[in-house]
py3Dmol code that shows the C-alpha trace and the ligand (Angstrom):
import py3Dmol

protein = """\
ATOM      1  CA  MET A   1     -45.827   0.089  16.683  1.00  0.00           C
ATOM      2  CA  ALA A   2     -42.112   1.333  15.864  1.00  0.00           C
ATOM      3  CA  VAL A   3     -39.461   1.165  18.436  1.00  0.00           C
ATOM      4  CA  LEU A   4     -38.666   4.754  19.308  1.00  0.00           C
ATOM      5  CA  LEU A   5     -34.967   5.316  19.247  1.00  0.00           C
ATOM      6  CA  LYS A   6     -34.649   7.677  22.216  1.00  0.00           C
ATOM      7  CA  GLY A   7     -31.030   9.140  22.430  1.00  0.00           C
ATOM      8  CA  GLU A   8     -31.082  10.590  25.958  1.00  0.00           C
ATOM      9  CA  PRO A   9     -30.571   7.408  27.959  1.00  0.00           C
ATOM     10  CA  VAL A  10     -27.772   6.124  25.519  1.00  0.00           C
ATOM     11  CA  ALA A  11     -26.206   9.592  25.724  1.00  0.00           C
ATOM     12  CA  ALA A  12     -26.454   9.599  29.506  1.00  0.00           C
ATOM     13  CA  ALA A  13     -24.761   6.380  29.811  1.00  0.00           C
ATOM     14  CA  LEU A  14     -21.943   7.658  27.686  1.00  0.00           C
ATOM     15  CA  ARG A  15     -21.659  10.829  29.735  1.00  0.00           C
ATOM     16  CA  LYS A  16     -21.454   8.719  32.736  1.00  0.00           C
ATOM     17  CA  LYS A  17     -18.491   6.766  31.321  1.00  0.00           C
ATOM     18  CA  ILE A  18     -16.692  10.070  30.178  1.00  0.00           C
ATOM     19  CA  ARG A  19     -17.352  11.424  33.618  1.00  0.00           C
ATOM     20  CA  ALA A  20     -15.346   8.536  35.197  1.00  0.00           C
ATOM     21  CA  GLU A  21     -12.548   8.785  32.875  1.00  0.00           C
ATOM     22  CA  VAL A  22     -12.273  12.388  33.183  1.00  0.00           C
ATOM     23  CA  SER A  23     -12.096  12.254  36.949  1.00  0.00           C
ATOM     24  CA  ALA A  24      -9.122   9.771  36.710  1.00  0.00           C
ATOM     25  CA  LEU A  25      -7.096  12.526  34.825  1.00  0.00           C
ATOM     26  CA  ALA A  26      -4.472  14.641  36.644  1.00  0.00           C
ATOM     27  CA  ARG A  27      -5.831  17.630  34.608  1.00  0.00           C
ATOM     28  CA  PRO A  28      -9.184  17.821  33.135  1.00  0.00           C
ATOM     29  CA  PRO A  29      -9.752  18.231  29.518  1.00  0.00           C
ATOM     30  CA  ARG A  30     -10.468  21.765  28.086  1.00  0.00           C
ATOM     31  CA  LEU A  31     -12.597  22.753  24.945  1.00  0.00           C
ATOM     32  CA  ALA A  32     -12.143  25.897  23.251  1.00  0.00           C
ATOM     33  CA  ILE A  33     -15.158  26.809  21.165  1.00  0.00           C
ATOM     34  CA  LEU A  34     -15.344  29.793  18.635  1.00  0.00           C
ATOM     35  CA  MET A  35     -18.692  31.272  17.489  1.00  0.00           C
ATOM     36  CA  ALA A  36     -18.822  33.732  14.953  1.00  0.00           C
ATOM     37  CA  GLY A  37     -21.982  35.907  14.312  1.00  0.00           C
ATOM     38  CA  GLU A  38     -25.258  36.208  16.323  1.00  0.00           C
ATOM     39  CA  SER A  39     -27.276  33.077  15.177  1.00  0.00           C
ATOM     40  CA  ALA A  40     -29.802  32.118  18.001  1.00  0.00           C
ATOM     41  CA  ALA A  41     -29.694  28.323  16.937  1.00  0.00           C
ATOM     42  CA  SER A  42     -25.721  28.453  17.092  1.00  0.00           C
ATOM     43  CA  ARG A  43     -25.961  30.092  20.550  1.00  0.00           C
ATOM     44  CA  ARG A  44     -28.581  27.308  21.767  1.00  0.00           C
ATOM     45  CA  TYR A  45     -26.187  24.539  20.339  1.00  0.00           C
ATOM     46  CA  VAL A  46     -22.953  26.074  21.837  1.00  0.00           C
ATOM     47  CA  GLU A  47     -24.980  26.404  25.399  1.00  0.00           C
ATOM     48  CA  ARG A  48     -25.810  22.804  25.282  1.00  0.00           C
ATOM     49  CA  LYS A  49     -22.347  21.830  24.542  1.00  0.00           C
ATOM     50  CA  CYS A  50     -20.792  23.906  27.215  1.00  0.00           C
ATOM     51  CA  ASP A  51     -23.482  22.779  29.921  1.00  0.00           C
ATOM     52  CA  ALA A  52     -22.763  19.019  29.202  1.00  0.00           C
ATOM     53  CA  ALA A  53     -19.006  19.602  29.092  1.00  0.00           C
ATOM     54  CA  ALA A  54     -19.220  21.129  32.570  1.00  0.00           C
ATOM     55  CA  GLU A  55     -21.473  18.134  33.776  1.00  0.00           C
ATOM     56  CA  VAL A  56     -18.681  15.585  33.005  1.00  0.00           C
ATOM     57  CA  GLY A  57     -15.792  17.774  34.204  1.00  0.00           C
ATOM     58  CA  ILE A  58     -14.793  19.128  30.951  1.00  0.00           C
ATOM     59  CA  GLY A  59     -13.726  22.839  30.929  1.00  0.00           C
ATOM     60  CA  THR A  60     -14.686  25.193  28.212  1.00  0.00           C
ATOM     61  CA  GLU A  61     -13.489  28.551  26.901  1.00  0.00           C
ATOM     62  CA  LEU A  62     -15.946  30.362  24.533  1.00  0.00           C
ATOM     63  CA  CYS A  63     -15.027  33.005  22.088  1.00  0.00           C
ATOM     64  CA  ALA A  64     -18.028  34.835  20.620  1.00  0.00           C
ATOM     65  CA  LEU A  65     -16.835  36.961  17.648  1.00  0.00           C
ATOM     66  CA  PRO A  66     -19.079  39.446  15.921  1.00  0.00           C
ATOM     67  CA  ALA A  67     -20.445  38.512  12.423  1.00  0.00           C
ATOM     68  CA  GLY A  68     -18.198  40.914  10.935  1.00  0.00           C
ATOM     69  CA  ALA A  69     -14.939  39.212  12.279  1.00  0.00           C
ATOM     70  CA  GLY A  70     -12.534  38.851   9.383  1.00  0.00           C
ATOM     71  CA  ARG A  71     -10.417  35.673   8.359  1.00  0.00           C
ATOM     72  CA  ARG A  72      -7.111  37.072   9.887  1.00  0.00           C
ATOM     73  CA  GLU A  73      -9.026  37.537  13.460  1.00  0.00           C
ATOM     74  CA  ILE A  74     -10.366  33.978  13.213  1.00  0.00           C
ATOM     75  CA  LEU A  75      -7.277  32.389  12.127  1.00  0.00           C
ATOM     76  CA  GLN A  76      -5.187  34.103  14.785  1.00  0.00           C
ATOM     77  CA  LEU A  77      -7.583  32.872  17.408  1.00  0.00           C
ATOM     78  CA  LEU A  78      -7.196  29.272  16.151  1.00  0.00           C
ATOM     79  CA  ASN A  79      -3.585  29.440  16.005  1.00  0.00           C
ATOM     80  CA  HIS A  80      -3.375  30.623  19.597  1.00  0.00           C
ATOM     81  CA  TRP A  81      -5.499  27.678  20.745  1.00  0.00           C
ATOM     82  CA  ASN A  82      -3.398  25.205  18.707  1.00  0.00           C
ATOM     83  CA  GLU A  83      -0.407  26.371  20.383  1.00  0.00           C
ATOM     84  CA  ASP A  84      -1.862  26.483  23.713  1.00  0.00           C
ATOM     85  CA  ASP A  85      -0.994  23.134  25.780  1.00  0.00           C
ATOM     86  CA  SER A  86      -4.035  23.701  28.103  1.00  0.00           C
ATOM     87  CA  ILE A  87      -6.427  23.396  25.440  1.00  0.00           C
ATOM     88  CA  ASP A  88      -7.206  19.823  24.169  1.00  0.00           C
ATOM     89  CA  GLY A  89      -9.948  20.196  21.795  1.00  0.00           C
ATOM     90  CA  VAL A  90     -10.888  23.228  19.386  1.00  0.00           C
ATOM     91  CA  LEU A  91     -14.463  23.554  17.799  1.00  0.00           C
ATOM     92  CA  VAL A  92     -15.537  26.083  15.416  1.00  0.00           C
ATOM     93  CA  GLN A  93     -19.502  26.261  15.545  1.00  0.00           C
ATOM     94  CA  ALA A  94     -20.941  26.016  11.899  1.00  0.00           C
ATOM     95  CA  PRO A  95     -22.083  27.871   9.853  1.00  0.00           C
ATOM     96  CA  LEU A  96     -19.768  30.832   9.819  1.00  0.00           C
ATOM     97  CA  PRO A  97     -21.480  34.043   8.707  1.00  0.00           C
ATOM     98  CA  ASP A  98     -19.131  34.008   5.680  1.00  0.00           C
ATOM     99  CA  ARG A  99     -19.248  30.406   4.575  1.00  0.00           C
ATOM    100  CA  SER A 100     -16.817  30.976   1.836  1.00  0.00           C
ATOM    101  CA  LEU A 101     -13.985  30.876   4.848  1.00  0.00           C
ATOM    102  CA  GLU A 102     -15.270  27.442   6.035  1.00  0.00           C
ATOM    103  CA  ASP A 103     -12.642  25.226   4.260  1.00  0.00           C
ATOM    104  CA  GLU A 104      -9.727  27.346   5.453  1.00  0.00           C
ATOM    105  CA  VAL A 105     -10.972  27.835   9.033  1.00  0.00           C
ATOM    106  CA  PHE A 106     -11.823  24.038   9.474  1.00  0.00           C
ATOM    107  CA  GLY A 107      -8.300  23.360   7.912  1.00  0.00           C
ATOM    108  CA  ALA A 108      -6.502  25.581  10.357  1.00  0.00           C
ATOM    109  CA  VAL A 109      -7.623  23.601  13.412  1.00  0.00           C
ATOM    110  CA  ASP A 110      -4.726  21.254  14.619  1.00  0.00           C
ATOM    111  CA  PRO A 111      -5.939  17.844  13.555  1.00  0.00           C
ATOM    112  CA  ALA A 112      -5.106  16.414  17.069  1.00  0.00           C
ATOM    113  CA  LYS A 113      -7.514  19.117  18.739  1.00  0.00           C
ATOM    114  CA  ASP A 114     -10.083  18.841  15.710  1.00  0.00           C
ATOM    115  CA  VAL A 115     -12.735  17.433  18.155  1.00  0.00           C
ATOM    116  CA  ASP A 116     -15.352  18.105  15.031  1.00  0.00           C
ATOM    117  CA  GLY A 117     -13.546  15.793  12.698  1.00  0.00           C
ATOM    118  CA  PHE A 118     -13.842  18.424  10.066  1.00  0.00           C
ATOM    119  CA  HIS A 119     -10.025  18.632   9.186  1.00  0.00           C
ATOM    120  CA  PRO A 120      -9.092  17.251   5.902  1.00  0.00           C
ATOM    121  CA  HIS A 121      -6.583  15.026   7.858  1.00  0.00           C
ATOM    122  CA  ASN A 122      -9.319  13.467   9.825  1.00  0.00           C
ATOM    123  CA  VAL A 123     -11.820  13.092   7.045  1.00  0.00           C
ATOM    124  CA  GLY A 124      -9.087  11.253   4.962  1.00  0.00           C
ATOM    125  CA  LEU A 125      -8.224   8.948   7.778  1.00  0.00           C
ATOM    126  CA  LEU A 126     -12.119   7.868   8.080  1.00  0.00           C
ATOM    127  CA  ALA A 127     -12.213   7.773   4.363  1.00  0.00           C
ATOM    128  CA  LEU A 128      -9.351   5.308   4.518  1.00  0.00           C
ATOM    129  CA  GLY A 129     -10.749   3.317   7.585  1.00  0.00           C
ATOM    130  CA  GLN A 130      -7.968   4.228   9.821  1.00  0.00           C
ATOM    131  CA  LYS A 131      -8.782   4.350  13.456  1.00  0.00           C
ATOM    132  CA  ASP A 132      -6.455   7.041  14.794  1.00  0.00           C
ATOM    133  CA  GLY A 133      -8.339  10.209  13.618  1.00  0.00           C
ATOM    134  CA  LEU A 134     -11.351  12.022  15.309  1.00  0.00           C
ATOM    135  CA  ILE A 135     -14.594  11.140  13.812  1.00  0.00           C
ATOM    136  CA  PRO A 136     -17.435  13.754  13.478  1.00  0.00           C
ATOM    137  CA  CYS A 137     -19.689  13.909  16.282  1.00  0.00           C
ATOM    138  CA  THR A 138     -23.214  13.371  14.759  1.00  0.00           C
ATOM    139  CA  PRO A 139     -22.045  10.255  12.448  1.00  0.00           C
ATOM    140  CA  LYS A 140     -20.334   8.846  15.659  1.00  0.00           C
ATOM    141  CA  GLY A 141     -23.551   9.404  17.719  1.00  0.00           C
ATOM    142  CA  ILE A 142     -25.718   7.880  15.315  1.00  0.00           C
ATOM    143  CA  LEU A 143     -23.552   4.738  15.022  1.00  0.00           C
ATOM    144  CA  TYR A 144     -23.652   4.745  19.106  1.00  0.00           C
ATOM    145  CA  LEU A 145     -27.569   4.903  18.964  1.00  0.00           C
ATOM    146  CA  LEU A 146     -27.859   2.133  16.335  1.00  0.00           C
ATOM    147  CA  GLU A 147     -25.504  -0.129  18.228  1.00  0.00           C
ATOM    148  CA  ALA A 148     -27.474   0.450  21.500  1.00  0.00           C
ATOM    149  CA  TYR A 149     -30.631  -0.521  20.002  1.00  0.00           C
ATOM    150  CA  GLY A 150     -29.371  -3.452  17.983  1.00  0.00           C
ATOM    151  CA  ILE A 151     -30.103  -2.108  14.537  1.00  0.00           C
ATOM    152  CA  PRO A 152     -28.019  -3.910  12.081  1.00  0.00           C
ATOM    153  CA  ILE A 153     -25.629  -2.344   9.571  1.00  0.00           C
ATOM    154  CA  ALA A 154     -23.743  -4.868   7.954  1.00  0.00           C
ATOM    155  CA  GLY A 155     -25.029  -5.922   4.510  1.00  0.00           C
ATOM    156  CA  ARG A 156     -28.132  -3.403   4.777  1.00  0.00           C
ATOM    157  CA  ARG A 157     -28.958  -0.988   2.225  1.00  0.00           C
ATOM    158  CA  ILE A 158     -28.613   2.496   3.826  1.00  0.00           C
ATOM    159  CA  VAL A 159     -29.861   5.545   2.228  1.00  0.00           C
ATOM    160  CA  ILE A 160     -28.321   9.018   3.519  1.00  0.00           C
ATOM    161  CA  ILE A 161     -30.079  12.062   2.304  1.00  0.00           C
ATOM    162  CA  GLY A 162     -27.606  15.171   2.413  1.00  0.00           C
ATOM    163  CA  ARG A 163     -24.010  15.324   1.941  1.00  0.00           C
ATOM    164  CA  SER A 164     -22.798  17.859   4.232  1.00  0.00           C
ATOM    165  CA  ARG A 165     -19.368  18.152   6.083  1.00  0.00           C
ATOM    166  CA  ILE A 166     -21.125  17.818   9.219  1.00  0.00           C
ATOM    167  CA  VAL A 167     -23.178  14.742   8.814  1.00  0.00           C
ATOM    168  CA  GLY A 168     -23.972  13.101   5.473  1.00  0.00           C
ATOM    169  CA  LEU A 169     -20.498  12.659   3.841  1.00  0.00           C
ATOM    170  CA  PRO A 170     -18.780  11.481   7.059  1.00  0.00           C
ATOM    171  CA  LEU A 171     -21.652   9.306   8.035  1.00  0.00           C
ATOM    172  CA  ALA A 172     -21.578   7.551   4.618  1.00  0.00           C
ATOM    173  CA  LEU A 173     -17.653   6.906   4.960  1.00  0.00           C
ATOM    174  CA  LEU A 174     -18.406   5.501   8.531  1.00  0.00           C
ATOM    175  CA  LEU A 175     -21.243   3.072   7.681  1.00  0.00           C
ATOM    176  CA  GLN A 176     -19.583   1.799   4.497  1.00  0.00           C
ATOM    177  CA  SER A 177     -16.246   1.095   6.331  1.00  0.00           C
ATOM    178  CA  ARG A 178     -14.706  -2.304   6.807  1.00  0.00           C
ATOM    179  CA  GLY A 179     -16.124  -3.650  10.118  1.00  0.00           C
ATOM    180  CA  LEU A 180     -19.429  -1.971   9.720  1.00  0.00           C
ATOM    181  CA  ASP A 181     -20.044  -3.114   6.106  1.00  0.00           C
ATOM    182  CA  GLY A 182     -23.233  -1.024   5.282  1.00  0.00           C
ATOM    183  CA  THR A 183     -24.172  -0.606   1.589  1.00  0.00           C
ATOM    184  CA  VAL A 184     -24.544   3.235   1.211  1.00  0.00           C
ATOM    185  CA  THR A 185     -26.339   5.344  -1.315  1.00  0.00           C
ATOM    186  CA  LEU A 186     -25.500   9.224  -0.614  1.00  0.00           C
ATOM    187  CA  CYS A 187     -28.308  11.393  -1.927  1.00  0.00           C
ATOM    188  CA  HIS A 188     -28.414  14.983  -2.483  1.00  0.00           C
ATOM    189  CA  SER A 189     -30.520  18.016  -3.780  1.00  0.00           C
ATOM    190  CA  ARG A 190     -29.780  16.882  -7.402  1.00  0.00           C
ATOM    191  CA  THR A 191     -30.529  13.272  -6.873  1.00  0.00           C
ATOM    192  CA  ALA A 192     -33.191  12.002  -9.216  1.00  0.00           C
ATOM    193  CA  HIS A 193     -36.054   9.687  -8.066  1.00  0.00           C
ATOM    194  CA  LEU A 194     -35.202  10.351  -4.353  1.00  0.00           C
ATOM    195  CA  ARG A 195     -38.502   8.884  -3.129  1.00  0.00           C
ATOM    196  CA  GLU A 196     -37.886   5.698  -5.092  1.00  0.00           C
ATOM    197  CA  ILE A 197     -34.318   5.338  -3.805  1.00  0.00           C
ATOM    198  CA  ALA A 198     -35.453   6.108  -0.079  1.00  0.00           C
ATOM    199  CA  ARG A 199     -37.916   3.256  -0.518  1.00  0.00           C
ATOM    200  CA  GLU A 200     -35.173   0.710  -1.082  1.00  0.00           C
ATOM    201  CA  ALA A 201     -33.609   1.505   2.351  1.00  0.00           C
ATOM    202  CA  ASP A 202     -33.455  -0.787   5.248  1.00  0.00           C
ATOM    203  CA  LEU A 203     -32.081   2.223   6.962  1.00  0.00           C
ATOM    204  CA  LEU A 204     -33.041   5.555   5.963  1.00  0.00           C
ATOM    205  CA  ILE A 205     -31.025   8.732   7.391  1.00  0.00           C
ATOM    206  CA  SER A 206     -32.307  12.272   6.647  1.00  0.00           C
ATOM    207  CA  ALA A 207     -29.776  15.056   7.329  1.00  0.00           C
ATOM    208  CA  VAL A 208     -30.922  17.834   5.003  1.00  0.00           C
ATOM    209  CA  GLY A 209     -32.878  20.425   7.193  1.00  0.00           C
ATOM    210  CA  SER A 210     -36.058  20.531   5.418  1.00  0.00           C
ATOM    211  CA  PRO A 211     -39.179  19.855   7.541  1.00  0.00           C
ATOM    212  CA  ASN A 212     -41.324  17.028   6.441  1.00  0.00           C
ATOM    213  CA  LEU A 213     -39.338  16.329   3.489  1.00  0.00           C
ATOM    214  CA  VAL A 214     -39.749  12.359   4.250  1.00  0.00           C
ATOM    215  CA  ARG A 215     -43.319  11.300   4.108  1.00  0.00           C
ATOM    216  CA  ALA A 216     -45.229   8.040   4.243  1.00  0.00           C
ATOM    217  CA  GLY A 217     -44.633   6.997   0.691  1.00  0.00           C
ATOM    218  CA  TRP A 218     -40.828   7.109   0.947  1.00  0.00           C
ATOM    219  CA  ILE A 219     -40.552   4.149   3.537  1.00  0.00           C
ATOM    220  CA  ARG A 220     -40.061   0.465   3.016  1.00  0.00           C
ATOM    221  CA  GLU A 221     -42.451  -1.176   5.646  1.00  0.00           C
ATOM    222  CA  GLY A 222     -40.433  -2.113   8.722  1.00  0.00           C
ATOM    223  CA  ALA A 223     -37.370   0.242   7.723  1.00  0.00           C
ATOM    224  CA  THR A 224     -35.293   2.001  10.427  1.00  0.00           C
ATOM    225  CA  VAL A 225     -35.733   5.798  10.019  1.00  0.00           C
ATOM    226  CA  VAL A 226     -32.877   8.488  11.518  1.00  0.00           C
ATOM    227  CA  ASP A 227     -33.981  11.944  11.666  1.00  0.00           C
ATOM    228  CA  VAL A 228     -31.017  14.531  11.963  1.00  0.00           C
ATOM    229  CA  GLY A 229     -33.249  17.469  10.893  1.00  0.00           C
ATOM    230  CA  GLN A 230     -33.339  20.401  13.341  1.00  0.00           C
ATOM    231  CA  ASN A 231     -35.813  22.885  11.879  1.00  0.00           C
ATOM    232  CA  PHE A 232     -37.028  25.699  14.205  1.00  0.00           C
ATOM    233  CA  PHE A 233     -40.133  27.513  13.893  1.00  0.00           C
ATOM    234  CA  SER A 234     -41.561  30.347  15.843  1.00  0.00           C
ATOM    235  CA  ASP A 235     -44.623  29.139  17.562  1.00  0.00           C
ATOM    236  CA  PRO A 236     -46.187  31.180  20.161  1.00  0.00           C
ATOM    237  CA  SER A 237     -48.282  28.348  21.683  1.00  0.00           C
ATOM    238  CA  SER A 238     -45.045  26.189  22.309  1.00  0.00           C
ATOM    239  CA  VAL A 239     -42.723  26.433  25.268  1.00  0.00           C
ATOM    240  CA  GLY A 240     -40.156  29.219  24.622  1.00  0.00           C
ATOM    241  CA  GLY A 241     -42.174  30.360  21.581  1.00  0.00           C
ATOM    242  CA  ARG A 242     -40.378  27.830  19.277  1.00  0.00           C
ATOM    243  CA  ARG A 243     -41.263  24.716  17.849  1.00  0.00           C
ATOM    244  CA  LEU A 244     -38.494  22.030  16.483  1.00  0.00           C
ATOM    245  CA  LEU A 245     -39.414  19.951  13.642  1.00  0.00           C
ATOM    246  CA  GLY A 246     -37.166  17.000  12.054  1.00  0.00           C
ATOM    247  CA  ASP A 247     -36.937  16.269   8.356  1.00  0.00           C
ATOM    248  CA  VAL A 248     -39.340  13.411   8.630  1.00  0.00           C
ATOM    249  CA  ASP A 249     -43.110  13.913   8.820  1.00  0.00           C
ATOM    250  CA  PHE A 250     -43.183  11.602  12.096  1.00  0.00           C
ATOM    251  CA  SER A 251     -46.959  11.076  12.557  1.00  0.00           C
ATOM    252  CA  VAL A 252     -47.374   9.518   9.100  1.00  0.00           C
ATOM    253  CA  VAL A 253     -44.094   7.822   8.673  1.00  0.00           C
ATOM    254  CA  ALA A 254     -43.623   6.095  12.228  1.00  0.00           C
ATOM    255  CA  PRO A 255     -46.560   3.701  11.709  1.00  0.00           C
ATOM    256  CA  HIS A 256     -44.604   2.107   8.679  1.00  0.00           C
ATOM    257  CA  CYS A 257     -41.189   1.855  10.562  1.00  0.00           C
ATOM    258  CA  GLY A 258     -39.608  -0.932  12.689  1.00  0.00           C
ATOM    259  CA  ALA A 259     -37.743   1.782  14.386  1.00  0.00           C
ATOM    260  CA  ILE A 260     -37.531   5.699  14.178  1.00  0.00           C
ATOM    261  CA  THR A 261     -35.879   8.307  16.140  1.00  0.00           C
ATOM    262  CA  PRO A 262     -37.883  11.285  17.745  1.00  0.00           C
ATOM    263  CA  VAL A 263     -36.798  15.051  17.361  1.00  0.00           C
ATOM    264  CA  PRO A 264     -36.343  16.288  19.607  1.00  0.00           C
ATOM    265  CA  GLY A 265     -34.533  13.483  21.875  1.00  0.00           C
ATOM    266  CA  GLY A 266     -33.189  11.236  19.209  1.00  0.00           C
ATOM    267  CA  VAL A 267     -29.772  12.226  17.508  1.00  0.00           C
ATOM    268  CA  GLY A 268     -29.276  15.728  19.141  1.00  0.00           C
ATOM    269  CA  PRO A 269     -28.131  14.387  22.593  1.00  0.00           C
ATOM    270  CA  MET A 270     -25.853  11.654  20.974  1.00  0.00           C
ATOM    271  CA  THR A 271     -24.114  14.444  18.877  1.00  0.00           C
ATOM    272  CA  VAL A 272     -23.224  16.261  22.117  1.00  0.00           C
ATOM    273  CA  ALA A 273     -22.183  13.253  24.083  1.00  0.00           C
ATOM    274  CA  SER A 274     -19.814  12.147  21.151  1.00  0.00           C
ATOM    275  CA  LEU A 275     -18.277  15.708  21.180  1.00  0.00           C
ATOM    276  CA  LEU A 276     -17.399  15.139  24.967  1.00  0.00           C
ATOM    277  CA  GLU A 277     -15.955  11.700  24.037  1.00  0.00           C
ATOM    278  CA  ASN A 278     -13.860  13.327  21.253  1.00  0.00           C
ATOM    279  CA  VAL A 279     -12.565  15.936  23.571  1.00  0.00           C
ATOM    280  CA  LEU A 280     -11.573  13.247  26.217  1.00  0.00           C
ATOM    281  CA  LEU A 281      -9.881  11.357  23.422  1.00  0.00           C
ATOM    282  CA  ALA A 282      -7.968  14.309  22.204  1.00  0.00           C
ATOM    283  CA  ARG A 283      -6.668  14.794  25.859  1.00  0.00           C
ATOM    284  CA  GLN A 284      -5.582  11.312  26.344  1.00  0.00           C
ATOM    285  CA  ARG A 285      -4.006  11.211  22.906  1.00  0.00           C
ATOM    286  CA  GLY A 286      -2.144  14.480  23.703  1.00  0.00           C
ATOM    287  CA  ALA A 287      -1.035  13.372  27.092  1.00  0.00           C
ATOM    288  CA  ALA A 288       0.241   9.994  25.651  1.00  0.00           C
ATOM    289  CA  LYS A 289       2.093  12.082  22.903  1.00  0.00           C
ATOM    290  CA  SER A 290       3.795  14.178  25.790  1.00  0.00           C
ATOM    291  CA  LEU A 291       5.036  11.095  27.388  1.00  0.00           C
ATOM    292  CA  GLN A 292       6.857   9.754  24.303  1.00  0.00           C
ATOM    293  CA  PRO A 293      10.440  10.407  23.878  1.00  0.00           C
ATOM    294  CA  SER A 294      11.008  13.014  21.166  1.00  0.00           C
ATOM    295  CA  ALA A 295      12.923  11.472  17.945  1.00  0.00           C
ATOM    296  CA  ASP A 296      16.113  13.632  18.755  1.00  0.00           C
ATOM    297  CA  ALA A 297      16.180  12.725  22.570  1.00  0.00           C
TER     298      ALA A 297
END
"""
ligand_1 = """\
11
GUN
N -23.385 23.298 13.482
C -24.428 22.126 13.304
N -23.716 20.988 13.985
C -22.437 21.219 14.073
C -21.580 20.336 14.710
O -21.651 19.114 14.923
N -20.270 20.927 14.973
C -20.124 22.315 14.578
N -18.950 22.681 14.696
N -21.095 23.152 14.020
C -22.290 22.508 13.908
"""
view = py3Dmol.view(width=600, height=400)
view.addModel(protein, "pdb")
view.setStyle({"model": 0}, {"cartoon": {"style": "trace"}})
view.addModel(ligand_1, "xyz")
view.setStyle({"model": 1}, {"stick": {}})
view.zoomTo()
view.show()
């Protein structure tokens, strides 16, 4: 039977380490979160982030703007948080109601406070393998999860399905970087022969948002499968009236895997713990910068 790659115990250990480091700081870190529009899924994600931050001693400030909030209003708020020395991390929950604004909005966050790692500066540092940027939370969390369970990356054939800014693209950059040395194929909605490519993978990662996309015939026997999908369905028979499904048809795929993440309880807790780590990093780097003498001093 496949090893179940449970995220919660790994995330709990990471949160414990973060809590200890936070408690040693003279001022606790502070994260500002912007949520625009009324998406129930975004609200749930943001609540989880705020609860987890509180648990490790990180303060949060949440601004929920109406769906009709314009470009100027959003940029003004980000500018205010960029200038505010009591704010260490800034996060804009995606997707925005007007997705055409996302490039400009993510690019307006101070790269030093960009705890999502979506700013072009941080994406560029990741692409170049430079260590002083902030790495997007889900890719970082997946890496920690694989490390914790001893899943090898170097030299392995890794197939990622989905090329989003949040997961697929940065994850491809991370896993192929020097030192990790995976051999990555990044697939997307126009990839031909997706099933055949997936079957080549030692490590298959699906980050599409399409329930049961990955089925039994897509898996090489013994491969590791990481399911990033979070697909919610209304289901009156489930707790809370909702059911969460991943991208992977778990019951038919799991018997063919060496290891597989569950949904929920696999990647999700790792994303949140990695966000907390990025806030702590931003706080520590900001504090370190303010201790350095300025060039003209
Ligand atoms: N929406 C879904 N995942 C994420 C994430 O990791 N960060 C942000 N900002 N929005 C998201």
